ZAMARGU-641013 format. One record per residue (C-alpha): residue number from 1; z negated, y, x. Coordinates in Angstrom, 3 decimals, padded with zeros to 6 digits. Each point is the difference from the previous one (the first is absolute). Last residue first. Example, Ala and Ser with C-alpha at 12.3 -4.5 7.8 and 13.67 -1.06 7.14 Angstrom:
residues 2
  drenvex         z         y         x
        2  -007.140  -001.060   013.670
        1  -000.660  -003.440  -001.370
***
This chain:
residues 311
  drenvex         z         y         x
      311  -003.781  -027.873  -001.192
      310   002.544   001.693   002.299
      309   001.852   001.604  -002.866
      308  -002.962   002.194  -000.867
      307  -000.277   001.456   003.520
      306   000.764   003.628  -000.877
      305  -001.673  -000.141  -003.397
      304  -003.040  -001.811   001.292
      303  -000.294   002.584   002.813
      302   000.182   002.801  -002.577
      301  -002.853  -001.541  -001.934
      300  -002.032  -000.259   003.172
      299   000.731   003.669   000.581
      298  -001.504   000.957  -003.381
      297  -003.198  -001.980   000.801
      296  -000.250   001.452   003.498
      295   000.429   003.498  -001.351
      294  -002.625  -000.579  -002.703
      293  -002.329  -001.494   002.656
      292   000.264   003.071   002.242
      291  -000.263   002.491  -002.830
      290  -002.992  -001.707  -001.546
      289  -001.884  -000.033   003.334
      288   000.474   003.797   000.055
      287   001.893   001.965   002.629
      286  -001.199   003.598  -000.296
      285   002.615   002.723  -000.240
      284  -000.343   002.227   003.070
      283   003.378   001.514  -000.889
      282   001.963  -000.603   003.213
      281  -002.126  -002.570   001.862
      280  -001.174  -001.982  -003.106
      279   003.489   000.182  -001.473
      278   001.373  -001.407   003.286
      277  -002.560  -002.836  -000.170
      276   001.089  -001.008  -003.526
      275   003.766   000.695   000.351
      274   000.590  -002.868   002.417
      273  -001.524  -002.465  -002.472
      272   002.176   001.432  -002.744
      271   003.148  -000.480   002.154
      270  -000.633  -003.683   000.709
      269   003.032  -000.885  -002.168
      268   002.314   000.912   002.872
      267  -001.426  -002.926   001.988
      266   000.762  -002.475  -002.760
      265   003.400   001.531  -000.531
      264   000.840  -000.591   003.709
      263  -001.030  -003.689  -000.276
      262   002.028  -000.474  -003.183
      261   003.042   001.684   001.571
      260   000.004  -002.382   002.967
      259  -000.494   002.021   003.129
      258   002.088   001.696   002.717
      257   002.730   001.680  -002.104
      256  -002.560   000.613  -002.779
      255  -002.176   001.935   002.466
      254   002.906   002.158   001.192
      253   000.810   000.893  -003.579
      252  -003.654   000.805  -000.727
      251  -000.059   002.211   003.114
      250   002.897   002.115  -001.294
      249  -001.410   000.287  -003.509
      248  -003.425   001.048   001.231
      247   001.394   002.363   002.580
      246   002.221   001.875  -002.479
      245  -001.293  -000.475  -003.582
      244  -003.686   000.183   001.006
      243  -001.076   001.378   003.341
      242   002.779   002.582   000.396
      241  -000.143   001.020  -003.666
      240  -003.794   000.323   000.057
      239   000.218   002.075   003.227
      238   002.460   002.412  -001.543
      237  -001.666   000.392  -003.408
      236  -003.396   000.520   001.637
      235   001.366   002.525   002.505
      234   001.841   001.748  -002.875
      233  -002.912   000.516  -002.298
      232  -001.557   003.070   001.640
      231  -001.408   001.194  -003.296
      230   003.520   001.096  -000.972
      229   002.522  -000.593   002.753
      228   002.170   002.774  -001.469
      227   003.113  -002.193  -000.057
      226  -001.917  -003.034  -001.320
      225  -002.137   001.934  -002.540
      224   003.111   001.687  -001.362
      223   002.082  -003.165  -000.441
      222  -001.888  -001.429  -003.039
      221  -000.052   003.344  -001.767
      220   003.694   000.578   000.666
      219   001.016  -003.518  -001.085
      218  -002.233   000.077  -003.059
      217   002.497   000.649  -002.798
      216  -000.441  -003.485  -001.336
      215   003.695  -000.686   000.585
      214  -000.294   001.163   003.679
      213  -003.152  -002.051   000.679
      212   001.605  -003.077  -001.563
      211   003.096   000.544   002.151
      210  -002.120   000.516   003.168
      209  -001.926  -003.245  -000.525
      208   003.155  -001.926  -000.860
      207   001.723   001.240   003.196
      206  -003.121  -000.832   002.063
      205   000.003  -003.577  -001.274
      204   003.794  -000.561   000.017
      203   000.272   000.892   003.650
      202  -003.259  -001.737   000.881
      201   001.172  -003.342  -001.431
      200   003.388   000.416   001.713
      199  -001.634   000.642   003.393
      198  -002.332  -002.940  -000.519
      197   003.067  -002.215  -000.524
      196   001.551   001.331   003.195
      195  -003.195  -000.886   001.829
      194   000.190  -003.536  -001.511
      193   003.535  -000.681   001.146
      192   002.227  -000.767  -003.037
      191   001.239  -003.524  -000.812
      190   003.304  -000.501  -001.778
      189  -000.061  -003.258  -001.862
      188  -002.364   001.047  -002.791
      187  -003.552  -000.869  -001.027
      186  -001.865   001.011   003.134
      185   000.122   003.775   000.410
      184   000.253   001.424  -003.489
      183  -002.135  -002.707  -001.595
      182  -002.652   000.331   002.718
      181  -000.099   003.768  -000.470
      180  -000.329  -000.463  -003.740
      179  -002.917  -002.371   000.466
      178  -001.759   002.432   002.388
      177   000.535   002.884  -002.433
      176  -001.670  -002.008  -002.747
      175  -003.020  -000.580   002.231
      174  -000.120   003.734   000.892
      173   000.300   000.893  -003.658
      172  -002.836  -002.309  -001.021
      171  -002.173   001.344   002.865
      170   000.611   003.593  -001.050
      169  -000.618  -000.777  -003.661
      168  -003.376  -001.600   000.766
      167  -001.075   002.858   002.314
      166   001.080   002.663  -002.455
      165  -001.955  -001.649  -002.769
      164  -003.122  -000.147   002.167
      163   000.446   003.571   001.112
      162   000.404   001.131  -003.599
      161  -003.249  -001.832  -000.885
      160  -001.829   002.091   002.637
      159  -002.582  -002.144   001.844
      158  -001.049   003.010   002.009
      157   000.690   001.410   003.456
      156  -001.703   002.984   001.688
      155  -001.842  -001.495   003.016
      154  -003.246  -000.714  -001.855
      153   001.913  -001.302  -002.988
      152   001.520  -002.802   002.109
      151  -003.469  -001.292   001.005
      150  -001.096   000.214  -003.638
      149   003.069  -001.977  -001.120
      148  -000.715  -002.609   002.715
      147  -003.479  -000.482  -001.332
      146   001.140  -000.066  -003.640
      145   002.624  -002.714   000.673
      144   002.460   000.040  -002.904
      143   003.119   000.799   002.084
      142  -001.118  -002.282   002.856
      141  -000.351  -002.991  -002.307
      140   003.150   000.826  -001.928
      139   001.985  -000.073   003.274
      138  -001.483  -003.328   001.066
      137   000.602  -001.542  -003.393
      136   003.646   001.171  -000.010
      135   000.532  -001.749   003.348
      134  -001.591  -003.181  -001.274
      133   002.160  -000.004  -003.156
      132   003.201   000.530   002.041
      131  -000.930  -002.859   002.319
      130  -000.693  -002.304  -002.956
      129   003.487   000.756  -001.330
      128   001.496  -000.817   003.362
      127  -001.963  -003.265   000.273
      126   001.051  -000.910  -003.517
      125   003.666   000.192   000.964
      124   002.725   002.619   000.072
      123   003.593  -000.722   000.953
      122   002.627   002.719   000.206
      121   002.236   000.425  -003.007
      120   001.248   003.310   001.389
      119  -000.964   002.445  -002.736
      118  -003.014  -001.583  -001.733
      117  -001.418  -001.979   002.959
      116   000.840   002.760   002.462
      115  -001.735   002.500  -002.265
      114  -003.120  -002.237  -000.107
      113  -000.030  -000.606   003.768
      112   000.672   003.649   000.838
      111  -002.824   001.082  -002.288
      110  -002.327  -002.463   001.704
      109   001.101   001.300   003.414
      108  -000.558   003.617  -001.139
      107  -003.504  -000.459  -001.472
      106  -001.508   000.150   003.538
      105   001.002   003.689   000.006
      104  -002.900   000.592  -002.418
      103  -002.363  -000.508   002.922
      102   001.445   003.074   001.709
      101  -001.131   002.100  -002.983
      100  -003.574  -001.129   000.396
       99  -000.413   001.046   003.646
       98   002.570   002.800   000.101
       97  -001.745   002.199  -002.559
       96   000.042  -000.406  -003.791
       95   001.672   003.233  -001.108
       94   002.170   000.952   002.982
       93   000.756  -003.613   000.971
       92   000.983  -000.804  -003.598
       91   002.216   003.040  -000.204
       90   001.639  -001.096   003.274
       89   000.475  -003.510  -001.495
       88   001.717   001.385  -003.084
       87   002.460   001.988   002.102
       86   000.413  -003.076   002.264
       85   001.107  -002.167  -002.941
       84   002.248   002.532  -001.761
       83   002.134   001.386   002.801
       82  -000.601  -002.733   002.567
       81  -000.028  -003.358  -001.855
       80   001.859   000.816  -003.181
       79   002.522   002.509   001.441
       78   000.412  -001.862   003.252
       77   000.423  -003.434  -001.656
       76   002.497   001.475  -002.489
       75   002.036   001.260   002.945
       74  -000.336  -003.313   001.785
       73   001.273  -001.776  -003.082
       72   002.900   002.330  -000.858
       71   000.880   001.177   003.517
       70   000.143  -003.546   001.341
       69   001.943  -001.134  -003.071
       68   002.740   002.527   000.859
       67   000.473  -001.480   003.494
       66  -001.548   001.580   003.062
       65   002.353   000.647   002.978
       64   001.626   003.231  -001.249
       63  -003.001   002.256  -000.522
       62  -001.852  -000.367   003.276
       61   003.321  -000.748   001.684
       60   001.277   003.481  -000.823
       59  -003.175   001.695   001.386
       58   000.398  -001.734   003.384
       57  -002.069  -003.048   001.011
       56  -001.028  -000.378   003.606
       55  -003.045  -002.161  -000.775
       54  -002.340   002.141   002.166
       53   001.761   003.416  -000.212
       52   001.362   000.257  -003.531
       51  -002.330  -002.558  -001.576
       50  -003.115   001.567   001.519
       49   001.160   003.476  -001.017
       48   000.523  -001.237  -003.575
       47  -003.492  -001.597   000.004
       46  -001.381   003.422   000.933
       45   001.913   001.785  -002.670
       44  -001.007  -002.573  -002.635
       43  -003.685   000.296   000.958
       42   000.153   003.794  -000.340
       41   001.670  -000.209  -003.373
       40  -002.530  -002.579  -001.250
       39  -002.886   002.109   001.455
       38   001.471   002.988  -001.854
       37   000.163  -001.345  -003.483
       36  -003.215  -002.061   000.133
       35  -002.120   002.881   001.313
       34   001.473   002.495  -002.476
       33  -000.787  -002.428  -002.918
       32  -003.419  -001.211   001.193
       31  -001.869   003.275   000.051
       30  -000.116   002.810   002.518
       29  -003.440  -000.231   001.786
       28  -001.431  -003.222  -001.418
       27   003.411  -001.738   000.449
       26   000.114   001.148   003.622
       25  -003.456  -001.401   000.669
       24   000.797  -003.293  -001.603
       23   003.289  -000.188   002.008
       22  -001.897   000.749   003.184
       21  -002.401  -002.888  -000.880
       20   002.455  -002.666  -001.167
       19   002.010   000.192   003.217
       18  -002.903  -001.522   001.987
       17   000.089  -003.115  -002.110
       16   003.822  -000.241   000.153
       15  -000.053   000.428   003.763
       14  -002.822  -002.582   000.391
       13   001.869  -002.510  -002.138
       12   003.141   000.439   002.175
       11  -002.156  -000.286   003.206
       10  -001.398  -003.294  -001.328
        9   003.563  -001.242  -000.697
        8   001.029   001.037   003.561
        7  -002.994  -001.878   001.502
        6   000.834  -003.096  -002.053
        5   003.694   000.148   001.016
        4  -000.972   000.012   003.674
        3   000.611   003.137   002.100
        2   002.506   000.051   002.871
        1  -000.718   003.102   002.045
***
């Protein structure tokens, strides 16, 4: 079946949206640190299998084909984007709930724009700045909405300040990780296949997570709930990993092959709108008028960012 690029991009966004919920449940059961460590390891193992059997790369080629700068920039991208960024995002999902926390992901394109301007001398215009401000306004609106806060409280989520801070840091790290990935893949003569780049990012990401856990003396305590399947967390960890970093990443690569990147990014940015009805079904969290309009406002800012050079 030959699917169009738009359909594949929509399936990508759906996978990421669905993946938020098992990850949220796993984080509530065992905490964000064990979840982040082992879902990164699991995703890396699955991507390795795909590269071995689908792309026919042997273990030696996985390490010998990339140049040193690939490991440096993609490694930093994995540590900042996956290890730190996703850890913060999981904490945000656990504290704020998927509906509000997913809206903080709209900060990532703005963060990528600003970091790209500072680090890569990429252009930024008034339209881009206006888009960032609109996105921030939408997130602030939903964060301060009393009606939406009451709806979230009824299903066990609060406007916890820690969750807000985690959400902002997570989006900033993911935006920074995107810039570092672009630098590692596009700014040198030797180009690396995207799936291979993801493999390097995940390799450094899970390694960093395990090293930090070991140095903090928490490797055993973080591993125990995984190997004992504490509170039945493994099904949530597994399905979240399949839907998110495995299927989501794979589908996003297929979408970008068939679509212009700006069009694909526009569809990917619809994630908060996908999360609204899913949150209603899973957690019975009421969809308020404020949440709908706040999401639309934030997404309009993202669209301005993505299409800023067309104006």
